[in-house]
N, C-alpha and C positions, 0 to 999 in steps of 0.2 A: 921706192915702195915695192913691196912684194905682195902678190895677190893669191888668194885661195878661193876656189869655188866651194859652195856649201856642201857638195858631195865629196870633196877631196880631203883626205887625211892631212892634218890631224883634226879637222872639223868633223863633227858627227851630227846626224839628223835624227830627231826623235819625234814620235807621234804620227808617222806616216806608214802606210802599208805598200804604197806603190811609188817607187822612185826610179825614173828613167830619164836621166839628164839629156841623153841624145834626142829624146822626143819632147824635152821640156815639160815632163810630167812629174808632178809632186802631189800625190793624192792621199787622202786619209783612208779611203776605202779601196780595196783591191778590185781588179777588173771583174772577177767572177761575181762579186756581190753587186756591182753596178749593173751587170747583165741580168742578174736574177731579180733585182729590185730597181726597175728603171725610174721610179719616182725619186731616187737618190742621184740621178744622173749628173745634175749640176752641183748639188750640195756636197756630194761625196767626193768631188774633186777640189773642194776648198781645203785650205791648209790649217783649218782651225785646230788649235792645240799643238801644232808643230813647232819645234824649237831647233835651233842650231846652237851647239855648245862647243866651247874650246877654252883654253886658258892662254893668257898672254901677259907680258909685261909692257906692252905698247902703251904709250900715253895718248895716242889717237888711233881710232879705228874708222876707216872709211868704209861705208857699206853701200853697195850698189845692187839694185834689184829691178826686175821688170815683171809685169803682170800681163796675163793673157786675156783678162776679162776686165770689164768696167761696168759695174752695176750701181745705179744710184740707190742709196738707202736713205729714205726720208727722215729716219730717226738717228742716223749715225753720221758724224763728221768724217772727213777723209782720214784723220789719224786713227780712227776706230775701224773703219771699213776697209781701207786700203793701205794703212800704215803698219809699221812694225815697231816694237819697242825693245829696249835693251836693259838687262840687269847685270850687275857684277856681284861677285860673291855667291854664296850658296845658302840654302835653307832660310831660316828666319832672319839671317843676317844679310840677305840679298838687298841690294840698293838699286833703285831706279836710276839709270844713267842717261836716259833720253829716248826720244823717238824720232823716226824718219818717216815721212809721208809725202804723197804728191801735194803740190801747192794749189792744184786746181784740177778739174775734170779735163779729159783729153789725155790721160796718162797711159792708156792701153798701149802696150808694146813700145813704150819709151823707157829710158833708163832713169830711175829715181835714185838720187844719191844724197848722202848726208854724212856728217862726221860726228862721232861720239868721243868725247873726252873722258879719260879715266886716269886713275893714279898710275904712275910708272912702276907698278909692282905686279908680280905674278899673281893673277887672280882669274877666277872663272868668269866667263862671259856667256850669257844666254840671250839669244835673239828670238823673240816671239814673233812668228810669222803672221801676216794679215789674216783677219777673220773672214772677209767676204770674197776676196778675189782668188783667182788661180795663179799660182806662182809659175813664172817662166824660167827665171834664173836669179841666183843671189850669189854675191861674192863679197869678200872683205879684202881690204888692203891695209898693211901696217908698215912702219918704218923698216928699212932693210936690216937694221941691227936688232930688231925686236924678236923675242922668242915667241913662237906659237906652238902649243903642245895640246895633246888630247886632254880634255877636261877630266878632273878626278871623278871616280865613280859616284853615282848618286847614292844617297843614304838608303833609299828604297828603290832599287833598280827594277824590281818587278812592278809593272805598271798598274796604276789605278785605272779602271775603265769607267767612263761616264757615258750614260745614254739618256737622252731626253730631248727637250724642246729647244726653241730659239734662245731661251734663257740659258740653258746648258751650253749652247753654242757661243754665248758671249754677247748677245744683244740685250741692252745697248751700252756696254762698257765704253769708257772714253778711249781706250786703247786695248790691244790684245791681252796684255799682262794684268789688266784690271778685272777680267772675268773671274767669277768665283772658282772655276776649275783651275785657272792659272794661279790664283792666290793660294788656294789650299795646297796644290801640288808643289808650288815654290816653297812655301813655309815648311812642308814636310820633307823637302828635297827628294821628291818622288818623280819617277817617270810616269807618264799617263797617256791615254788616248781619249780624245774628245769626240764622242759620237752624238753631239747635239745637232738637231736638224730643224730648221724653221718650218713648222707646219707638217713635216713628213714623218717624224718618229711616232708610230702609232702601235707599237707593241707587236710588230709582225713576227710570226713564227720564224721566218727565214732569218730575220735579224737576231732573234734570240739564239738561233743555231750558230750564227756567225760569232757572237760573243762567247757562247759556250765553247766554241772551237779554239779560243785563245789558249795557248799552252799553259799560261800562268797569269794570275792577277793577284795584286796585293789587296784589292778591294773592288767591289762593283757598286757603283752609285747610279740609281736610276730614278728619273722624275718626269716621265713623259705624260703625266695626267693632263697637262695643258693641251697636248696635241690630239688626245683622244676626241673624236668628233662628238661623243656623248658619254654620259656616265655609264650607259649600258655597254658601249664599246669598251670602255675601260674595265668594266667588270668582267667582260668576256676574255680580255687579253692579259690583264695584269698578273694574276696568279699563274696562268700557264707559262707566261714569259719567265717569271721567277723560277718555276719548277724546272724548266729546261736548263737554265743557267746553274741552278743549285745541283741538279743531277750530275752535271759535268764537273762542278767545282764544289764538292760537299763541305769543305771547311773554309772557303773564302768568306770573309766578312762582306755582307750585303747590306747596303744602306738605302732605304727607301725614303724619298722626299715627296712633298706635295707642293703645289704652286705657292709662291710667296705673296702674290697679289690677290689673296682670298677676299679682300674687301670689295672687289669690283662686282662680284656676283656671289654673295654669301651662300645662297641656297644651293647653287650648282657646286660651289667649292666644298661645301659640307658633304654633299653626296660623294664627291670624288675622294675627299679625305677619308671618309668611312670605308670606301672600297680598298684604298691602298692600305689603310690600317688593318683591314680584315686579312689581307695577304700576310701582313706582318704577324698578326695574332695567330693565324692558322699555323704558320711556321713555328711559332713559339709553342703552341699547343702540341705540335708533333715532336717537340724536343729539340728543335733547332735553336741553338744559343749563339749563332753567328749572324743573326739578323738584327737590324736596327732601324729605327724610324724617327724622322724629324717632321713635325707638323710645320708646314711652310708658313702658317699663320704667325709663327714665332720669329721668323727671320728678320723682319724690319723693326721689331721692337714696338714700344708704345709711343714714344716721343719722336715726332718727325717722320712718321710712317709715310705721309704724303710726299715727302721730299726724296723718297728712295727709288722712284721710277722716272723714266723719261716721258712715258705716254700713259701712265696709269697701269701699265702691264709689265713692260720690260725694265729690269733694274738699271739704274745708272751706276756710276762707280761707288756712290755711297751705299746703294742697295746691295751691290755685289760685295762690298767690304763687310757689311753686316751678315750676309749669307756666309761669306768665307770664314768669318770668326766662329760662327755656330758649327759649321760643318767640319772645320779644322779641329775643333775641340773634341768632336766625336771620333774622327778618323785617327787622330793622334793616339787615342786610347785603344783602338781596336786593330790597327795595322801592326803586324810583326815585321820589323825590317829584315 
């Protein structure tokens, strides 16, 4: 068997800003942002949305990885919180190939290993990294006679940028690839960054400036209304956040969402929905035709709404699938490859 580390060509890593294999650091936020916004100190080092891509004709792929942290999540099983999952193919034709996860707690700083079977044909492989924990190392091994090459370019190489709550972050999907951000980006065959943060994303000016500083985006999707401590806070931050990003990216499509679990507190949800909608309508009144809005109340549909969450708030994989279908239909129309 021959072995490749995740940072070693022809493998490529996507969705991270800070990669230092010598320090076992694979973070989605850069160090300067962590220093400026210490509330993101732990969550910013998560690998949410990160992917390892390559193509191979191997019939078996052995994946080994280790994690620096071990956080118990009462709403997520180990395949969701500390596991990774694998897809073959690309775009809407991607196929779920399997997942690898710890079998029990006590996995910190241990080697977690599993084997993924695939067709012995040259095809793209995407490994979605764990949602909750901090990656220490990841490597793959294939048969000595198997070819391993750089994955074909993504159809949309300019990343979609997502910013929002724990729902954006993927809680509580059954595994990383089942979060709506993963579903939508996979179907579009698009690169992306996931800036969803459990309880922390509150429309900070510094974070708006960080997103605005991205050299290019194919779309910006934001839905942090769940994390705003009050409707008043949301009103004070939502439009200014939009304005900062829009000034830096005057023609990028911007999609605003509201919380999907609006049934839990209809009065509060209605106030927040009106605030987000006003940001959208204000931009439209000013002549901005690259803004879009989805009312989160529509995500779960009418039939079986109560089956779409794990805890009444966070979507399960059914809820995320319904969100993904709705958001994909909009982004497919507004993103220019």
